[in-house]
VEXMIBA-199470 format. One record per atom (N, C-alpha, C, O): residue in three letters; z, x, y. Coordinates in steps of 0.1 Angstrom, whole numbers, plus 5000, padded with zeros to 4 digits. Last residue first. Example, Ala and Ser with C-alpha at 12.3 -4.5 7.8 and 13.67 -1.06 7.14 Angstrom:
SER507151284978SER507151374989SER507951295000SER508051345011ALA507851324943ALA507851234955ALA507851324967ALA508551424967
//
This chain:
ARG536514524342ARG537114674351ARG536714794344ARG537014904349THR535514234349THR535514354344THR536114444353THR536114454365GLU536013874350GLU536713984357GLU536414094347GLU536814074335GLN533213644356GLN534113724345GLN534713844349GLN533913924353PRO532513464384PRO532313584376PRO533513614367PRO534613604371GLY533513154390GLY532913274395GLY533013354385GLY533813324376SER534112824409SER534012914397SER533413034399SER532713044409MET534612784437MET535112724428MET535212784412MET536312784406LEU533913024461LEU533412984449LEU534512894440LEU535412964436ALA533912944496ALA534613024484ALA533912944469ALA533412834468PRO530912954516PRO532012924511PRO532812944497PRO532112984488PRO529713204536PRO529513104525PRO531013044522PRO532113094525GLU530013244571GLU530513294559GLU530313184551GLU530713074555LEU529113104592LEU529213224594LEU529413274580LEU528813384578GLN529612824587GLN528212884588GLN528213014590GLN527113054590ALA532512844588ALA531912804573ALA530312824574ALA529812844563ASN533312874612ASN533312974603ASN532612974588ASN532313074580SER530812734636SER531712734628SER532012824617SER530912864611ALA529012854663ALA529012814648ALA530512804643ALA531412874648LYS529512834692LYS528112824686LYS527812784672LYS526912714668GLY532112874698GLY531712754700GLY530112734694GLY529612624693PRO532013204713PRO533113084706PRO532212944707PRO531712924718GLU529413404700GLU530213354714GLU530913194707GLU530413104700LEU529913674680LEU529613534681LEU530013494691LEU531113534694MET530413994694MET530413904685MET529913794687MET529313794697THR528914294705THR529214154709THR529514104695THR528914144686VAL529814614717VAL529414524706VAL529714394707VAL530914364710LEU528814824741LEU530014734737LEU529114644729LEU528014604732ARG528415164744ARG527415034745ARG528714914737ARG529414954728ASN528815414742ASN529815304748ASN529415184749ASN529915094756LYS527015524728LYS528115504721LYS529115414729LYS529915334723VAL524515514743VAL524615424730VAL526115404727VAL526515294723SER525215694764SER525115544765SER525315444756SER525815344758GLU525515914746GLU526415884753GLU526415734756GLU527315654751ALA523415904717ALA523515914731ALA524615864737ALA524915754732MET524016034688MET524015954694MET524115994708MET524716094712LYS524716274670LYS523316264676LYS523316154687LYS522416164695GLU527216194660GLU527016354669GLU525716354677GLU525616424687LEU526515964647LEU527515974657LEU527416064664LEU527616034676VAL525616034627VAL524615974636VAL525615964646VAL525015934656ASN527116204612ASN525916264618ASN525216184627ASN524316224635ALA529216014607ALA529616144616ALA528416184619ALA528316224631LEU527815894585LEU527915834597LEU528415924611LEU528115894623ALA527516074567ALA526116004571ALA526515954585ALA525815964595LYS530016124557LYS529116244565LYS528016204570LYS527416274578LYS530715874549LYS531515934559LYS530716064569LYS530716084581MET529115894527MET529015794537MET529515844550MET528815864560LEU530516084512LEU528816104518LEU528415994527LEU527416004534LEU532816014509LEU532716104518LEU531116154520LEU530716244527PRO532615804488PRO532815754503PRO532615864515PRO532415834526SER529315854470SER530915864474SER530915814485SER529915784492ALA526915814466ALA527615824453ALA529215854455ALA530015854447TYR525515524484TYR525915654486TYR526915684471TYR527515594465ARG523315344465ARG524315344476ARG524815484477ARG524415564469ASP521615304442ASP520915334456ASP522115314468ASP521715274479ASN523015274421ASN522215384421ASN521715424436ASN521515544440GLU523714994424GLU524815094426GLU524315254427GLU524915334433THR521814744441THR521814844430THR522814994435THR522815064445TYR521314714467TYR521714614458TYR522114644446TYR522914564440ALA523414864494ALA522014864484ALA522514754476ALA523614704476CYS525214934515CYS525114774506CYS524114764503CYS523414664506ALA524515164523ALA525815164516ALA526315014507ALA527114984499LYS522115164535LYS522215234521LYS523515204514LYS523615204502LYS522714994553LYS521914924545LYS522015014531LYS522114964519ILE524215194567ILE525015044566ILE523815014555ILE524415004544VAL522215404573VAL523415424571VAL524215304563VAL524915324553VAL520215254588VAL519615304576VAL521315354568VAL521315334556ALA521615154612ALA521215074602ALA520715144591ALA520815074581LEU521815424622LEU522915354619LEU522515264608LEU522915274597ALA518915464630ALA519615574621ALA521315504616ALA521815554606ASP518215244647ASP517815254633ASP518315354625ASP518215334613ASP521115084659ASP519715134661ASP519415194646ASP520215184636ALA522714764658ALA522314894650ALA521114924655ALA520114854657GLN522614494662GLN523014574675GLN522814724670GLN522914814679ASP521614324640ASP520914324653ASP521514414664ASP520914404675PRO521114504611PRO521914434621PRO521514454633PRO521114564638ASN517714484595ASN518714584605ASN519814474611ASN519414364615GLN517214254569GLN516914324582GLN518014384586GLN519114354583PHE517614274534PHE517714224546PHE517514324561PHE517814444561PRO515714244502PRO516014344514PRO516214234524PRO515514134526GLU517214044478GLU516214024486GLU516914144497GLU518114154499GLY519014004456GLY518514134458GLY517514154468GLY517014264468ARG520413814450ARG519313804440ARG518713944447ARG517813994441MET522513834468MET522813824453MET521513854446MET521613924435ARG521413744491ARG521713864490ARG521813874477ARG520913944473ARG520413474486ARG519613554489ARG519913694485ARG519113774479GLU523013354481GLU522213374473GLU521113464474GLU520813534464LEU524213404513LEU524713454499LEU523713504485LEU523513614480PRO522213234522PRO522613354526PRO523113434517PRO522513534515GLU522612944510GLU521613044509GLU521613184510GLU521113254501ARG524912834514ARG524812944500ARG523512984503ARG523213094496ASP524312624534ASP525712704536ASP525612834525ASP526312934527ASP521312584542ASP522012564532ASP523412674534ASP523312794537ILE520512524575ILE520412614565ILE521512584554ILE522612554558SER520812444601SER519712374592SER519712444579SER518712404572HIS522512534617HIS522912434611HIS521912354600HIS522212264593ILE521412774623ILE522312804615ILE522712654608ILE523112644596LEU519412724643LEU519112724628LEU520012734621LEU519712704609GLN521112734665GLN520412574663GLN519912594648GLN520012494641PRO521712994669PRO522612904665PRO522012754661PRO522712674654ASP519713264659ASP519613104665ASP520813034659ASP521013024647HIS519813394637HIS520513454647HIS520813314659HIS521813284665PRO520813314602PRO520013304616PRO520613354627PRO521813374627VAL521613494578VAL522413394585VAL521213424599VAL520913524604PHE521313744564PHE520313614562PHE520513484571PHE519813394570PRO524213884563PRO522713924561PRO522113774558PRO522613704550MET526313714584MET526113804575MET524613804573MET523913724579ARG527813784622ARG526913694608ARG526513804597ARG526413924599GLY528713904642GLY529313824633GLY528913764622GLY529513694614HIS526714034650HIS527213914662HIS527813844652HIS527513724651ASN526214264637ASN525414154636ASN525814014642ASN525213904639LEU528314454635LEU527114494643LEU526114374642LEU525014394647LEU529814344618LEU530714364632LEU529314404641LEU529314384653ARG528214344594ARG528614174601ARG529214224617ARG529014144627TYR528314564587TYR526614524587TYR527214384600TYR526714344611MET530514644581MET530014684592MET528714604597MET528214594609VAL531014474558VAL532014444565VAL531214494582VAL531314424592ILE529014584542ILE528614444546ILE529914404555ILE529814284560GLY530114834537GLY528414804543GLY528514684547GLY528114664558LEU532314794524LEU532414854535LEU531414814544LEU531514774556SER530914684497SER531914594506SER531814624521SER531514544530TYR530014934488TYR529114834496TYR529914704501TYR529314624508ILE532115054483ILE531215134495ILE530215014501ILE529715004512ASP533314914464ASP534014944476ASP533114964486ASP533214904497VAL531314964444VAL531514824448VAL532314854465VAL531814814475SER531615234435SER530515204446SER530615054451SER529915024461ALA533315244413ALA533615254429ALA532815204436ALA533315114443ASN531715014392ASN532615114396ASN532815114409ASN532615014416TYR531014744365TYR530914814378TYR531814934381TYR532714964373ALA529614524346ALA530014594347ALA530114664359ALA529114644366GLU529114184359GLU528914284350GLU529814394354GLU530614384363GLY529213934373GLY530113944362GLY529914054350GLY530214054338HIS527913894392HIS527213844383HIS528013874369HIS527613844358TYR530014014415TYR529613824415TYR528813794402TYR528813674398ILE529614254406ILE531014154405ILE530714044406ILE531213964398GLU527114314414GLU527714354402GLU528914244399GLU528814174389PRO527114264441PRO526514164433PRO526814204419PRO526714114410ALA530414274458ALA529114344455ALA528414254444ALA529114174438MET531314054484MET531414134471MET530114164466MET529114104468PHE532013944508PHE531814084506PHE531414164493PHE531214284492ASN532113654498ASN531413704509ASN531213834511ASN530113854517PRO533213514477PRO532513614474PRO531813684486PRO531013774484THR536913404469THR535513414481THR534713524479THR535213634479GLY538013284443GLY538013414454GLY536813404460GLY535713384454ARG538913124424ARG538713084437ARG538413184447ARG538513154459MET538813284402MET538113214401MET537713124415MET536613074417VAL541113454408VAL539913504407VAL538713444409VAL537813494416ALA543113264403ALA543013324415ALA541913404416ALA541513414427ALA542713194376ALA542613134384ALA542413164399ALA541713104407ARG543913424363ARG542513424364ARG542013304372ARG540913314376PHE546213664368PHE546413514372PHE544613484375PHE544113494387LYS546013904363LYS546713844355LYS546713704355LYS547013624346GLN544314014382GLN544014024366GLN544813964358GLN544513944346SER545713934404SER544013874403SER543813894390SER543213804384LEU547614124406LEU547813994403LEU546713924398LEU546813844389LYS546214344412LYS546914334398LYS547414184396LYS547614134385MET545514284438MET544214284425MET545114304411MET544614264401SER547814244450SER547014154450SER546014154436SER545814074427VAL548514554447VAL549714454445VAL548514314442VAL548514284430GLY545814674453GLY546814714441GLY547614614440GLY547414554429PHE545814624487PHE545014684474PHE546214704464PHE547314744467ASP546514584516ASP546614484505ASP545314554492ASP544214514492GLY544214804536GLY546014744531GLY545314664520GLY544214664516LEU543515074555LEU543214994543LEU544614934540LEU545714984540LYS543115124593LYS544115184583LYS543315044569LYS542814944573PHE542315294620PHE542115204611PHE542515244599PHE542315354594VAL544015354651VAL544015384636VAL543515314629VAL544315214627GLY545615334672GLY543815314671GLY543115344658GLY541915354655ASP548215344676ASP547415444683ASP545815434678ASP545015514682GLU548915104661GLU549015114675GLU548415214685GLU548015194697SER546315054638SER547715094640SER547815084656SER546815054662VAL545014784620VAL544814874632VAL546414904638VAL547214824641PHE543514704586PHE544614704598PHE544714784608PHE544214894604ILE542314484564ILE542014604573ILE542814584585ILE542814484592ASN542014234553ASN542614334544ASN542614494550ASN542814594543GLU540314064567GLU541614074561GLU542714164558GLU543914164559ASP537814194565ASP538514204576ASP540014164575ASP540814224581LYS537814364533LYS537414274542LYS538114254554LYS539214294553ILE537514464500ILE537414544512ILE536814414521ILE535714354519ASP538314434471ASP538314314481ASP538414374498ASP539314334505ARG538414664454ARG537914524452ARG537914434461ARG537314334458HIS539514914451HIS540114824460HIS539614664456HIS540414574456ILE540515114425ILE539115024431ILE539514944438ILE540114864430ILE542015424420ILE541815284422ILE540715244430ILE540115314438GLY541815694412GLY541515614403GLY542015454406GLY542315374397HIS542515874433HIS543515834427HIS543415724415HIS544415674410SER540115874445SER540516004440SER541815974432SER542116064424HIS539915604455HIS539015644446HIS539515784436HIS539415804424CYS541615644478CYS541815554465CYS541015584454CYS541615594443ILE540215794494ILE541615844488ILE542215764479ILE543115804471ASP538315714499ASP538015844492ASP539415874485ASP539615944475LEU539015484514LEU538315474504LEU538115594496LEU537815574484ALA539815634537ALA540715564529ALA540115554515ALA540715604506THR537115734547THR538615814544THR539415744533THR539615794522CYS536115494550CYS535615574542CYS536615694537CYS536615744526LEU537715404572LEU537615334558LEU537115424550LEU537815444540ASP536615594594ASP538315564589ASP538315514577ASP539115564569ILE534415544595ILE534715684593ILE536015644586ILE536215664574GLY534015254605GLY533515314592GLY533915434586GLY533815454574PHE535515364627PHE536215214622PHE535415264607PHE536215304598ALA533715494642ALA535215554639ALA535615454631ALA536515514626ILE531415324645ILE531615414634ILE532715474635ILE532815534624VAL532915144664VAL532515064651VAL532415174643VAL533015174633GLU533515314685GLU534415254677GLU534315204661GLU535015204651GLN530515324695GLN531415464689GLN532715424682GLN533015484672MET530315074705MET529315144694MET530015254684MET530115264672THR533414904709THR532215024715THR531415064702THR532015084692MET534914604707MET534314744703MET533514794707MET532614724710GLN536914404726GLN535614434723GLN535214574719GLN535214664727LYS540014254717LYS539114374722LYS537714364718LYS537514314707GLU540914004704GLU541714084717GLU540814214725GLU540914244737THR540013994682THR539913864691THR540513934705THR540213884716LEU540014214666LEU538714194671LEU538714054682LEU537814004688TYR542614194660TYR542014324667TYR540714274674TYR540414294686VAL542613984639VAL543313954653VAL542914064662VAL542814024674SER541114124618SER540713994622SER541313964637SER540613914646PHE542914364614PHE541914384620PHE541214234628PHE540914234639PRO546314324621PRO545014284611PRO544014304620PRO544214274631LYS548414584632LYS547714454637LYS546514434628LYS545714534627ALA551314704612ALA550314724615ALA549114584622ALA549114484615TYR554114794597TYR553614694606TYR552414734610TYR552514854612GLU554414914560GLU554014944579GLU553814824584GLU553314734576MET556514734541MET555214794543MET555014844560MET555714794570ARG558414574510ARG558314634526ARG557114754530ARG556814844523ILE558114364493ILE557614454496ILE557514484509ILE556814434518LEU559914134470LEU559714184484LEU559214334485LEU559814424479ILE559113894444ILE559214024447ILE558614064464ILE557514054469ASP561413704428ASP560913714438ASP560913854442ASP561913924444TRP560713524396TRP561213624405TRP560513634417TRP559413594419SER561913304367SER561013344379SER562013474388SER563113504387ALA563113184348ALA562213264344ALA561113294356ALA559813304355LYS566613144358LYS565313114356LYS564613214352LYS565113334352GLY569313204361GLY569313104354GLY567913094354GLY567713004346LYS568413324397LYS569713294388LYS569413184377LYS569313064381HIS565513484400HIS566113384403HIS567413354391HIS567213364379GLN565213854405GLN565313734394GLN566213614399GLN567413624401ILE564014074426ILE565113954426ILE564913844416ILE564413734420ILE562814364434ILE562814254426ILE563914184421ILE564614234413LYS561714544461LYS562814504456LYS562414354446LYS561914264451HIS560314814479HIS560014704474HIS561314664466HIS562114754464ASP558915044506ASP559915004495ASP559814874487ASP558814814492HIS556615114521HIS557815204517HIS558815144510HIS559715224508TYR553415164526TYR554215084517TYR555515164517TYR555515274512GLY551115194549GLY552415244543GLY552915134538GLY553015024544LEU547615174546LEU548715114553LEU549915144543LEU549715134531ILE545615474553ILE546315354541ILE547215324549ILE547815394557ASN545215674568ASN544115544567ASN544415444558ASN543715344556SER547115874564SER547015804578SER546115684577SER546315594586TYR549315854536TYR548115894542TYR547515804555TYR547515684555GLY551715804527GLY551515904532GLY550315944539GLY550216034547SER551215584505SER551815564519SER551615684530SER551315664541LEU550615664479LEU549715654489LEU550115664500LEU549615744508ALA553015574465ALA552815734464ALA551615754478ALA551715844486TYR553215294468TYR554015404478TYR553815524475TYR554415614482LEU551115244451LEU550515224464LEU551615294475LEU551415344487ILE552515324430ILE551015374432ILE550815344447ILE550415434454ASN554315134431ASN554915264428ASN553615334433ASN553815424441VAL552814894426VAL553614904437VAL553815064440VAL553415114450GLU552014924399GLU551314924410GLU551614944423GLU550915014431SER554514904388SER554015014385SER552815034394SER552615144398VAL555514614394VAL556014754399VAL555514914398VAL555915014405LEU553314494380LEU553414474393LEU554314624401LEU554014714409ASN554114554354ASN553014594357ASN552914564377ASN552214644384GLN556714414353GLN556914544354GLN555314624356GLN555414744359ILE555714184355ILE556914214365ILE556714364361ILE556614444371LEU554714124329LEU554114124343LEU554814174353LEU554114204362GLY556614224313GLY555614284313GLY555114274325GLY554914374332GLN558413964318GLN559014094324GLN558014194323GLN558214284331SER556513794307SER556613764321SER557213894326SER556713944336HIS556913864278HIS555713844288HIS555713854300HIS554913944305ARG559713804274ARG558713924276ARG557813934281ARG557714024290ARG559713524279ARG560213604288ARG559913754285ARG559913834295LEU558113454256LEU557713444270LEU558013484280LEU557313504289THR559713534238THR558213584239THR558113584251THR557913684258ASN562013384239ASN561913514243ASN560713594244ASN560613704250ALA561313134237ALA561413174247ALA561613284248ALA561413334260ASP558013164212ASP559413104217ASP559713174233ASP558913234240HIS555213024205HIS555613144213HIS557313054219HIS557712954225ASN553312854192ASN554512914188ASN555313014194ASN556013084187THR551412724206THR551012854199THR552112904194THR551913014190SER552912524222SER552012464214SER551412584201SER551012554190SER554212694240SER555112654228SER554112594217SER554412594205ASP552312714257ASP552712844251ASP553412824236ASP553312884226ALA551912484269ALA550912554264ALA551312664253ALA550812684242GLU554612454281GLU553912344268GLU553112444261GLU553312484250ARG554512684298ARG555712674287ARG555012584277ARG554912624266ASN552512594315ASN552312704308ASN553412714295ASN553012744284ASP553412344326ASP552212354320ASP552012484311ASP551412474301ASP555712444337ASP555912354329ASP555012354318ASP555312364306ASP555612794350ASP555412654355ASP555512554339ASP555412624329GLU557413054361GLU556813004349GLU556812864350GLU557812804351THR556713224393THR557213114384THR556713094369THR555613134366ILE556813474415ILE556413454402ILE557113354393ILE558013394386THR556413514450THR557613454439THR556613424424THR555713344424ILE556613744473ILE555713684463ILE556713634452ILE557513704445ILE556413864505ILE557313824495ILE556213734487ILE555213674492LYS556214164525LYS555514044518LYS556513994509LYS557414074505VAL557114274556VAL557714254542VAL557014134537VAL557014024542ALA557114554582ALA556714424575ALA557214424561ALA557714514554SER558914674608SER557814694597SER557614534593SER558014424598THR560214834637THR559314704633THR558814764619THR558314874618TYR563014934657TYR562314964648TYR561714824639TYR562414724636THR564414994688THR564314894677THR563114924669THR562014944676GLN567315174700GLN566015174695GLN565815054684GLN566615024675GLY570015174701GLY569115174713GLY567915144710GLY567415064718TYR570915284674TYR571115374689TYR570115314699TYR569415394705GLU568915014661GLU569615154656GLU569815234672GLU568815244679GLN567514724648GLN568214804661GLN569114894656GLN570014864648HIS565214584628HIS566514664631HIS566614714641HIS565614764645SER562914354617SER563114474628SER564314514625SER564714434616ILE559214204604ILE561114234603ILE561114344615ILE560114394621ARG556813964599ARG557614124609ARG558814094606ARG559413984606TYR556213864568TYR556713864577TYR557013994587TYR557314104582VAL553613704546VAL553713854553VAL554713824564VAL554213754572GLN553513544512GLN553713544528GLN554213664535GLN555113724531GLY551113514486GLY552313534491GLY552413544506GLY551313534513PHE548513524476PHE549313614468PHE550813614478PHE551513714478ALA546813374494ALA546913334481ALA547913384473ALA548313324463GLY548813404526GLY547513394517GLY547813344504GLY548813284501GLN549613474560GLN549813404546GLN548413404539GLN547313394543GLY551713624585GLY550213634579GLY550613544563GLY551613564557ILE553913634600ILE552113724607ILE551513704597ILE550413764597LEU556813504609LEU555513504598LEU554413514608LEU554113444618GLU559413674625GLU558313574621GLU557313604611GLU557113704605ASP561813864619ASP561513814631ASP560313684630ASP560713584636VAL564813914599VAL563013874600VAL562813794614VAL563513694618GLN566114244601GLN565814074601GLN565114064604GLN564314134610TRP567414494576TRP566414424587TRP566214284585TRP566214214575LYS569614584564LYS569714604578LYS568414534587LYS568314534599GLY569614574537GLY571014584544GLY571014604558GLY572014634565TRP567214454530TRP567714634524TRP568914654536TRP568814754543LEU567514224550LEU566914284540LEU566914434540LEU566714504549PRO570514014555PRO569714144559PRO569114184549PRO569714204538GLN568313774540GLN568913874550GLN570313894552GLN571213814550TYR567513604522TYR568013764516TYR568313834528TYR568713944526GLN566813374529GLN568213384522GLN568513524519GLN569613564515TYR564513404542TYR565813424550TYR567013404545TYR568013414551ILE562513334523ILE562813464527ILE564113514535ILE564613624534ASP562213104504ASP562513114513ASP562913254516ASP563813294508SER559013194482SER560213194484SER560913174500SER560113214509SER555813114473SER556713184485SER558113124484SER558313004487THR554113144446THR554513094455THR555013184463THR555013304461ILE552213124414ILE552513204426ILE552913134435ILE552113044437GLN552713074380GLN552412994393GLN552913114401GLN553713194398MET551713094345MET552613124359MET552013064372MET550913014373
//
């Protein structure tokens, strides 16, 4: 199977009324567009992700060599689509929670005469956190609020039996009223299970060690990844073990910081976190799951306690990211793996 993106404009108006405004995001599992419609003088905005699943010639040849006929291949493909629909339904059920990016509707369209499908998923429109960081400098209080909101989101996911496994800037969003939301879970992870190549090329930047090493894991991997996201926010955009001196960044192997973290070496406090906050973050991203918070609610409580005891002057302190031009993205984050761990669930 191949995953691509079709021309979304052919389906306008989407769901009978939505028009495509512009492309706002693109990744391994499709493209995301901002869409809108007007009614009684009001403009309503949403977002839609389009994913195309197509059987390619290589897979048809491989399957024919194992005596799989066309009907078997079609049933297999339809099974993948049904799994995707089931996962979207779970996301739709979670959309009423304020810290989860809302999924509102979906549509499966089979291409005429082909074993290929377009999947359109309409979701809440919110600003990607990575974009938000380019437009606004966060305060210490806002960073802690960020952590509290994401802990709430993880608690919701875990209570529904969902392990996100891909907590990172690109999968976090900010609403117009400043609420931090978790998105892009379920859909992309279901595809990752079905399309092994996508897993093998995934970046391990925020990955818990047990996933990296191909070991069994539980929901604490999400707590680990959130800890790493917060560490990076409070460490001038740098991962653990990346030097603070921009000149030294150029002298280290790109993979060295990641390898040291995956060996379990203890790392220093985030540069801009006080001791109390650093304790919370480092416990969240402890090397072994037993040393992490047992649940997102416990991490949330710990963050709230830190915030409650924090002096107002510290709460209002601005958090600074890396100054432009000091280092490249490749030096801030280890490169993607060309091969990776065996997927375990």
